[in-house]
C-alpha angles and dihedrals in degrees: 000000000000112000096189110139094020128105118273112254090227109036103014094234117140112265107238099184136052106286131175092176098063089236130112118240096263093050092045090053091045091053092043088054091051092053094048090054092069119087121253089245093058092049091046091050092048092048091049093049092050091046094053101033094120095035106074100144098071133064115251130207135201129212106238111182088342091305119114110237125183106257095223093055090046095050093048093046091051093046095050098033090226130110113242112227114248091238089060127085131215111226125204106224096207093045096243107126093204098049099098100169110141092238089058096053131083128174121216141154114273092247092060095051093093096032143087091283092068092046091052092048089051091049092050090051091049091052089050091051092047089055089061093068094212117193116255 
């Protein structure tokens, strides 16, 4: 749709050029500048989350420099700023393999995956959730 002659969705000024975004030239450039300030990693993560929003039962991967990387490892590494050793695993606390929110991920050595360390991590997450006082 061409929004020329209609008010801009942001500032309300009349759009004087062909526009498919519903924004005047100034607002379009302002928004474009906001989007380019984000790092490629943030954009990639946001796009992956949106793409897989309804598919939480399967693992997802991202292409980073043309190399497929498990999304859950990538998200946790970016959030912590530390590289996860290859011998470690990233566990999804709620059991949903596609739920790659940082608060749902924990990295641990393979040997600890079925041990007390995982149980303690799960208990800690349950306590955090109980503090939220969510309505039933």
